[in-house]
matplotlib code that plots the C-alpha trace (Angstrom):
import matplotlib.pyplot as plt

x = [12.4, 10.2, 11.9, 10.2, 8.9, 9.1, 5.4, 6.1, 8.9, 6.8, 5.0, 1.3, 0.2, 1.3, 2.4, 4.4, 6.0, 6.9, 8.5, 10.4, 11.7, 13.1, 10.4, 13.0, 14.3, 11.4, 8.3, 6.6, 3.4, 1.9, 1.9, -0.3, -2.5, -3.4, -5.8, -4.6, -7.0, -10.0, -8.8, -8.3, -11.8, -13.4, -11.3, -12.5, -16.1, -15.8, -14.3, -17.3, -19.7, -18.2, -18.6, -22.2, -23.2, -21.7, -23.5, -27.1, -29.3, -30.4, -33.8, -34.1, -34.1, -30.9, -29.2, -30.1, -28.8, -25.5, -25.1, -25.5, -22.9, -20.5, -20.8, -20.3, -17.3, -15.6, -16.4, -14.9, -11.8, -11.3, -11.1, -8.1, -6.2, -3.8, -5.1, -3.0, -4.7, -8.1, -7.7, -6.6, -9.7, -12.0, -10.4, -11.1, -14.5, -17.6, -20.8, -23.9, -26.1, -29.8, -32.4, -32.8, -30.9, -27.9, -28.0, -26.3, -23.6, -22.9, -22.6, -20.3, -18.0, -17.9, -17.2, -14.5, -12.9, -12.8, -11.5, -8.8, -7.8, -7.5, -5.4, -3.1, -2.9, -1.9, 0.8, 2.0, 2.2, 4.2, 6.5, 7.1, 7.7, 10.2, 11.9, 12.2, 13.7, 16.2, 17.3, 17.7, 19.7, 22.0, 22.5, 23.3, 25.8, 27.5, 27.7, 29.2, 31.8, 32.7, 33.9, 36.8, 40.4, 40.8, 41.5, 40.5, 36.7, 35.2, 38.4, 38.0, 40.7, 42.7, 44.6, 47.6, 46.2, 44.9, 44.1, 46.1, 48.6, 51.7, 53.1]
y = [7.0, 9.5, 11.8, 12.0, 15.4, 16.6, 15.7, 12.1, 11.9, 13.0, 10.2, 10.1, 8.5, 8.0, 4.4, 5.5, 8.2, 5.5, 3.3, 6.2, 7.4, 4.0, 2.2, -0.2, 2.6, 2.3, 3.6, 0.3, -0.5, -1.3, 2.4, 3.1, 0.0, -1.0, -3.8, -5.5, -8.4, -6.1, -4.1, -7.3, -8.6, -5.3, -5.3, -8.8, -7.9, -4.8, -6.9, -9.3, -6.4, -5.0, -8.4, -8.7, -5.2, -6.0, -9.3, -8.4, -5.3, -3.8, -2.4, 0.7, -1.2, -3.1, 0.1, 1.7, -1.3, -1.3, 2.4, 1.7, -1.2, 1.2, 3.8, 1.1, -0.3, 3.0, 3.4, 0.0, 0.8, 4.0, 2.1, 0.1, 2.9, 5.6, 9.2, 10.0, 7.1, 8.0, 11.6, 10.2, 7.9, 10.8, 13.0, 10.4, 9.1, 11.2, 10.5, 9.8, 12.9, 13.0, 10.7, 8.9, 5.6, 6.2, 4.8, 1.5, 3.3, 5.6, 2.6, 0.8, 3.8, 4.3, 0.6, 0.5, 3.6, 2.2, -1.1, 0.7, 2.7, -0.6, -2.2, 0.9, 0.5, -3.1, -2.2, 0.5, -2.1, -4.4, -1.6, -0.7, -4.3, -4.6, -1.4, -2.9, -6.1, -4.3, -2.2, -5.3, -7.0, -4.0, -3.9, -7.6, -7.2, -4.4, -6.5, -9.4, -7.1, -5.7, -9.1, -9.3, -8.4, -4.8, -2.8, -5.6, -5.7, -9.1, -11.0, -13.4, -13.7, -17.0, -18.8, -16.7, -13.5, -11.8, -8.2, -7.8, -5.1, -7.4, -8.5]
z = [-23.1, -21.3, -18.7, -15.4, -14.3, -10.7, -10.2, -11.3, -8.8, -5.8, -3.9, -4.7, -1.4, 2.1, 1.3, -1.6, 0.6, 3.2, 0.5, -1.1, 2.2, 3.1, 4.8, 6.2, 8.4, 10.9, 9.0, 8.3, 6.5, 9.9, 10.7, 7.7, 7.6, 11.1, 10.1, 6.9, 7.3, 7.5, 4.5, 2.5, 3.4, 2.3, -0.9, -1.7, -1.0, -3.3, -6.0, -5.8, -5.8, -9.0, -10.7, -9.5, -10.7, -14.1, -14.3, -13.4, -13.7, -10.4, -9.5, -7.4, -4.1, -5.2, -6.2, -2.8, -1.0, -3.0, -2.3, 1.4, 1.2, -0.6, 2.1, 4.8, 3.0, 3.1, 6.8, 7.5, 5.5, 7.5, 10.7, 9.5, 7.9, 9.2, 9.1, 5.9, 4.0, 5.4, 4.1, 0.7, 0.6, 1.4, -1.3, -4.1, -3.0, -3.4, -1.5, -3.6, -3.9, -3.0, -1.6, -4.9, -5.4, -7.7, -11.2, -12.0, -13.9, -10.9, -8.7, -11.1, -11.4, -7.6, -6.9, -9.6, -8.3, -4.8, -6.1, -8.1, -5.0, -3.0, -5.7, -5.6, -1.8, -2.1, -4.7, -2.3, 0.5, -1.8, -2.7, 1.0, 1.9, -1.0, 0.2, 3.7, 2.3, 0.1, 3.1, 5.2, 2.5, 2.2, 6.0, 6.0, 3.2, 5.0, 8.1, 6.1, 4.5, 7.9, 9.2, 6.7, 7.4, 8.3, 5.2, 2.8, 2.7, 2.0, 2.6, 5.5, 8.1, 8.0, 10.8, 11.8, 10.3, 13.5, 13.7, 16.9, 17.6, 17.4, 14.1]

ax = plt.figure().add_subplot(projection="3d")
ax.plot(x, y, z, "-o")
ax.set_aspect("equal")
plt.show()
């Protein structure tokens, strides 16, 4: 089994950091993704675009249009994300250079990269939600154990076994 290095143990994104730090303790996914519906719609659109670019060759006008859609998709995503995720998105996406329409291969790579980042974002959201659920379960279990007879965790008090000061 491979031993994790320090770099592997560090969270790679803001969502991973929220999950690792105990997202159930107040830092929710809502702090990082303000508009989950908008992010999901853009992700669905990007997925369809990737399929379309694979299926049919594009002429120069089609490539220019797809490049424009790619840029607008990123702008739309930015509006629904927290600053940390916006910065991460900017670090991984590069604008298309020049006035010439990008090649079909460049477009496929850019779209696949964006789609991959979105999938990672969704996995991060799922991890954060799971961390919140696990924290809530742990708190509920602690509360249940706290109701038992004093000194005997988990044992329920029966009639005549009060916790009063008289024996």
